[in-house]
N, C-alpha and C positions, 0 to 999 in steps of 0.2 A: 503492500501501500503506500503510496506517493502523497507525503502532505507537505504544502506547502503553507508555510506562515509567513503574513504579510506584519510588520510592524510599522504601525503608525506613527509610534510618538518621535518628537522630534531630537528627544534626546538616545534616540538608536539603542547600541547597545548596555547605555547606563541609566537606560528607564527603568523605573517600576514595574512598568508593563514586561519587559524582559524577564524580570527576576520571577516574574510569574510564567512567562511564555517558555524560558529555556527546561525549567525543571519538566514541566509538561511532555514537551518533544524530546526529552533524554529519557522520560519512561517510557512513549510511543518507540521511541528507539530500541529499548530495551525488550520489547514487546516483537520487532521485527521490524518497524517501518523505515521509511527511506524519507528523510526530513530535509529541507531547506528554508532558512529564513530568507527573505528580502527587507532588509531596512529600508523606508521608502524616503529618509532623509537624505540618503546617499543614491537617490534617483533623480535624475531633471523627468519631472511628470507637468506637462503644460495642463493651465483651466482647461475644460471643455466648454468650447464657444456655443454649442447648441445648434451648430450650421446643417447639422444630417448628413453632410458627405460621405460619412463612414455607410450610411443607409441608400445612398441616391447613385455619384459619381464613379466612386470608389468604393464597394460594396465590402465592407469587412476590413478596410484601411482607413486611419485616420488623416488628417489632414498635418497634424503635428507629427513632425519628424524627432523624437524624443525616444527616452526608455522604457514608453509603457506597449507597443508591441511587441517586444520579448518579454514583457511581464505577462502580457496575454494568453503569450503561447505556454508560459509556464502553468498560468491556471488551467486551460485546456488538459493538460496532461497530469494534471494532479486529480488525488482522487477525495482528498480533503483539504479544505482552505482554513486555514487559522486565521482570523481577523482580529489582531492585538492593537488595542488603542487604547490612550487615555482617554477619558472623560471629559469632555469640551465642550461647555454649556451643554450638557446633558444629551451629547452625541459624540458621534467621532472625530477625532483631531481631522484639520484641515487636509492636512496629507493625505488620510485616510479617504476622507471625503473626495479630494480631485482624482483620486485613484478608480473609485468607484464609482465615480460620474464616467470614468473612461474606459468603463467596462463596455461600454454601450456597440462597440463594433463586434461584439460577442453575440450580438441578439439583431433578429430581423425585426423589419420597420411593419408589417402587418399586425394586427391584433385580433387573437384568435381567442376562441373561448374553450378551456382545458381546465379540469378538473374543479367545476363548478365556477370556475372566474375567469376573467379576462386578461390576456397575458401578453407578451412579446413572445414568441419561441425563439430556442436560442441557434444560432447559425449553423453549428457543429454538432450534430445532432449525438453521435457517438461516444463524444465527449461528456456526457450529462450522462443522470442526475451527481451532483457534489454533496458530500456530507460537508457541513461548516461547524464551525468551533468558533465561538466566540470569548475574547481573554480580554479583560479591563479591569484596570483601577482609577480609585479615584480619592481627593483628599478630603472628603465629606466622611464622619465617621458614619454614617447611614446608608444602608442598600438602597432606600427608595430612589434615591439620586440618580440610580441604573434606569429608572421606568421607560425614559424615553427612547434611551440606547435602544434596552432591550425589545421594545413596540419596533423600533427602525428596522432589526435584524428579522424581527417577527414577520411584519412585510415583507422585508429584501426575500424571504427565504420562503413565501406561502405558495410560492408555482411549483410545479412538479420536477423543476431542474434541480435546485437545491431546499436539504434538510439542515434546520439548524438541531443540532444534534447533540452538542454542549457548551453549557455558559461557564464561567468562570469571572464571577466581578467580585474584586476585592475593595470592600469600603476600607479607609482608613490607608491606603495604600504608600503613605510618604514614610509609613515606619517600613517599610522593606528597605529601606536605604541605609537606615542606622546600625552600623557596624555593630555597636553595642547589645542591640536588641536581637540579633541573630540566632543567638539562641534560644531566645523565649519564643521566638515566632516561627521557628524552625517547623512545628507543624504544620504551617500552610504550605511552607515549602514541599515537605513530604508529601501533602496530602495532593499537591498539584501535579508532582511526579505522579503518585500513584494513579492518577485521573488519565494519565497518558497511557498508563499500561491497560486499566480498564477499558477507555477507548478504545485501542486496538483489540483488545481481546472481545468487547461484546458490542462495540459501536457505540457505547453511550459510559457516563458516568455513573458507577453505582450508588444509589441512594445512601450509605452512610459514608461515603466520601464526598459526596454532594453537599451534603447538611455539615460537615467540616469548613468546606469550601464557601459554605453561604454566611459562614461565620463571621464577622466584624474584627479586625485586628484590635480594634481598641475596646478596650473593657469598661471605659468610664469615659463618655464622650465628654462632659462637661469637662474634664481634665487634660482632655487630649485638645480640646480650643482653646483652653488658656494658654496652653502650652504652644499650641499653632499661633495662636496669636502674639505671644510674649516674642515668638521669633520673627513675625515679621514688624512687630515695634524696633526689637534689635536690628533688622536690616534696613528700615527705613530710615531711623535714626541712630546712627553708632555710637553716639556720645550720649550718655543718660542726662537728664536736666540736673540742674544745680540742687544737692540736698542739704537739709539744715547740719546734718552733723558732717564738717568738712572744715579746713582749716586749722585754728588751733584749737586744744581739746574742748568741748564745751561744760559745761558744769555737772559732774556726776563720778562715776567711780573708773575711769579709765584710766590705766597705768602709764607711765612712762612705759616708751618702747623696749620690748623683748629682745634680747641680744640674738641674733640670727646664729644660727648653728654652725658649726664650725668646717673649717675647710675641708672637703673630702668624708663628713658624716656620710653615714649608711642610711639605710631606709628607717627612717624616723621609729622610736618607740614609745612614745608618751602623746597624747595630743597637743603638747603645749610646743614639741620638737615638730609636728604637723604643719601646725599654722606657722611658725616661724621658718619653716622649709619654705612654706606656700609664699610668703614674702621673700623670700629670698631668690626664689623663681620670676619674681615679677618683671611683665616687658613692656616698659615705657614707651617704645612704642608702638605697639597692639594698645596703648591706655590712651597715649595723648594728651587731651588736657583734663581726662577724667578727673573728677574729684566724687568719692564716695565711701563711705564706710560697708563693712559686710561684718555683720555681728553673726556670733555665734554663742548658739546659747546649747550646752554639753551634757547630758544624761548619760548615764551606764556606769561605765568600771570608774572614768575620771570627771565627774560630773565638774560645773565652771562655767564663765562668761570669757569669751576672747572678742576681739575685733581686729578685723584687717583693715585698714585707713589706705587708700588710696588719695593722693595729691600731691602735686607740684611733679608728676613724674617720679615719685617714689612711692613704695608700699611698708608700712610697718605695722607688726604687731602688736598688740597689747592687751592685757588681762580688762576685765571691767566689763560695762557697756555705754551704750551713746543714746542719747534719749531719741532720734529720729536714723536710724540706719536705712540705706536706701535698700538693702534686702538682709533678711532673717533667716540664719540655717538651724533649725533645730534638728540636731543628730546624738546618735549615742555616741558616746568617743569611739566604741571599737570599730564603728561603722567607717565613720570619716578617716581612722588612721586605716584602713582594710584599703580607702579609696585613695589615700595619700602613697601607698604604698608600691600602690599599681595592680594591687592583688582583686579588686575590684572594681569594677566603671561605674563611675557615680550618674550617669545618665541609665543603667541598669538600676542602680540604688534607687534611683529616684521615682522611675517607674514602677518598681515595686515597692515603692512607699516606705522604704529602710529611712529616708529621712526626709523632712518636710522643709518647706520655705514661705516667708512673707515677704512680700515687696514687690522689687522690679526682678519680675521673671527673666526680663531681656540681659539684665546684669546676671544671672546664673547661666545662659545661655552662651555667655562669653568667658567664662570664668579657664577654661580649657586656652582661649585667647591668651588672656590676662596673665594666666601664670603658665606661660610655655615653655617648662623646664622639660626633665626627663619624665615627670608622672603626671598622668592626666586627671587631676585632684578633682574635676567634677566635670560638669557638662561640656 
């Protein structure tokens, strides 16, 4: 069986769409399929002009001299076509829409009634019917956003020449590209690979696997949206606004700056070593003119209160508290120590609720950039 996969993402091989597509194809190959992936972003595909020359003056041949004729020949030879596209305005991407529009040379202009409906018959009768698989992902945490895309493909495959045989629609697909979450969402990748095997063996995805694939990657939509919004806030304005707790130490319990760890010190053994080590890894170039305090409220084996103060291209660590920190981190000491030692991903720990924060989530997202030493100390 020949499977032609068409990836319509502008990000091509680096897309979340491909992170679902390739395991599916891997499973299919393991079950005996011959597969090929076409990345539309690497092809020259002109817009259909609606001239109908391919129906009249040069039947089956488009006026455009681009890559589409070769792609249509691959379509004719395939047994299965996988349409893989990110969700763009509740439907396919622009690249995929151009490709689908340009399939018209494979159709005949006449309208006939077949199977209870009126259709354009296919030009090359021996090449049909085809099985169609739809793979998509979206940034929203809910599956209902795929309803328009799904209806498009139900109509697209409603005639006798194509059958919508399987769908994989992944909500919260942005999580697929986060390396720190790879282990926690491996179940989804495994299910996609299993779906490829099942499709080859039975022509469909079995109900138990489909049930897994229909699950969103997002357990808590509200939390997911807060994190997504914090990311965009950080991307739109790379410098957080002024906060009250900057400059000279305000009235409160803030201590003098703690001494940095000695040169050549190994991994931290205490929370204080972790926080002073973090200050020592401060990247002033990444911080620019940033002025902000990060407050740590520490529980667990080494309870206490600490502050990282960023101002004037420097970062210092202190014991104590400040009245209005830009960001407050509530963490057991042993969790943050694992992060500082590189034994635990800060992002994974956060997603699992091993520590929590208040305040500027955009600042939290910048911490691996602001403290860009050997250890990935946060998100």
